C-alpha positions, 0 to 999 in steps of 0.5 A, spaced: 416 505 277 417 501 270 410 498 270 406 504 273 405 511 274 402 514 281 397 520 281 394 524 287 386 523 287 384 527 293 388 528 300 389 522 303 388 517 296 393 516 290 391 512 284 397 507 281 395 506 274 399 502 269 404 505 265 403 506 257 407 502 252 409 504 246 404 500 241 410 500 235 415 497 240 417 490 238 417 489 246 409 491 246 406 485 247 411 482 252 411 489 256 404 490 256 403 482 259 408 484 264 404 490 267 398 487 266 400 481 271 404 486 275 397 489 277 393 483 277 398 480 282 398 486 287 391 486 287 390 479 289 395 480 294 393 486 297 386 484 298 388 477 301 393 481 306 387 486 308 388 491 313 395 492 317 398 497 320 405 496 316 402 495 309 399 500 305 392 501 305 388 498 299 381 501 297 379 498 290 380 497 283 378 502 278 377 498 271 375 504 268 382 506 268 385 500 266 386 497 272 388 502 277 389 501 284 387 506 289 391 507 296 392 511 301 398 516 301 403 517 307 400 523 311 394 525 306 399 531 304 405 527 301 406 528 293 404 522 289 411 521 287 413 519 294 409 513 293 415 510 289 421 514 291 421 514 298 428 513 302 430 513 309 433 519 312 440 519 315 441 517 322 442 525 324 435 526 321 432 521 325 432 520 333 435 513 335 428 511 337 425 512 330 430 508 327 429 502 332 422 503 331 423 502 323 427 496 324 422 493 328 417 495 323 420 492 317 421 485 321 413 486 323 411 487 315 415 481 313 413 477 318 406 478 317 406 477 309 410 471 310 405 468 315 400 469 309 404 466 304 406 472 300 414 473 298 415 480 296 421 479 292 423 486 291 425 489 298 429 495 298 428 502 302 424 505 296 418 500 298 417 502 305 413 508 305 415 513 311 408 515 314 406 520 319 401 517 323 401 523 328 405 530 327 410 527 331 410 519 329 413 516 323 412 509 321 413 505 315 408 502 310 410 496 306 408 497 298 409 495 291 407 488 291 407 487 283 413 483 283 411 478 289 409 471 289 404 467 293 403 460 291 396 459 295 393 465 291 397 462 284 400 469 283 407 470 281 410 477 279 416 474 276 421 479 280 427 479 284 431 484 288 436 489 286 443 487 287 444 490 293 438 486 296 439 480 293 444 474 294 447 472 288 449 465 291 442 463 292 437 460 287 434 465 282 427 464 285 423 467 290 423 464 297 422 467 304 430 466 304 430 471 298 426 476 303 430 475 309 437 477 305 433 483 303 431 485 310 439 485 312 440 490 307 434 494 309 436 494 316 443 496 314 441 502 310 436 504 316 442 504 321 447 506 317 444 511 312 446 508 306 446 502 302 451 496 303 458 497 300 456 504 298 458 511 301 452 516 303 449 520 297 445 520 291 447 516 285 451 521 280 448 518 274 445 512 271 452 509 269 454 510 277 448 506 279 450 500 274 457 500 276 455 500 283 450 494 282 456 490 279 460 492 285 455 490 290 454 484 286 461 481 286 462 483 294 456 479 295 458 473 291 464 473 294 460 473 301 464 480 303 459 484 307 459 491 310 463 491 317 457 492 322 462 492 328 459 497 333 452 497 329 446 496 332 443 490 330 449 488 327 449 480 328 442 480 326 444 484 319 449 479 318 444 473 320 440 475 314 
């Protein structure tokens, strides 16, 4: 991500370490403060949330490594880059039971953090890790709380979701409604196998990604949402 690097420490445990900022950069102070705040926010929130089957497990802080945050990997065998680069398989690659379970687990995770006064503020498929609970069971963990907010804890990661998971007609502040709108796009991505207003498949370039951001933001600004007729949970998705 923009604020961290992920390293595999041993089977089952990874470390999330602050990204280094070039000290000669004119933006050094601003970026360094942003990264430090991101790690402080994530540490406090993970400590407050505690253990939960839908939340990535947090172990402790490593001050000697610049405030690194050790966490469990998905199955003890997954490459560390999967911590930040995981996405949902297309429906053909997962049974209907799996996709329905993932939808339920997304809602469970958000319900849990909202109950504790936490607003994630950056919900998207990459922040739900696919975890092999057993060789035949794939479940989700919510991760990456560096951009989150929690008034009770006095922390603010000063983050808002990407355009495909954010309502541009809403105030540009993090509220529970921010997360709920994002949940609609995440559920749509799980069921359809692709992001809103986009065909399946990876982005071809950075320009392709930026172009998509502009298009989907314009669609959402005009309250033009993907067609969910015949899609499981379509009314719930639109209700978000």
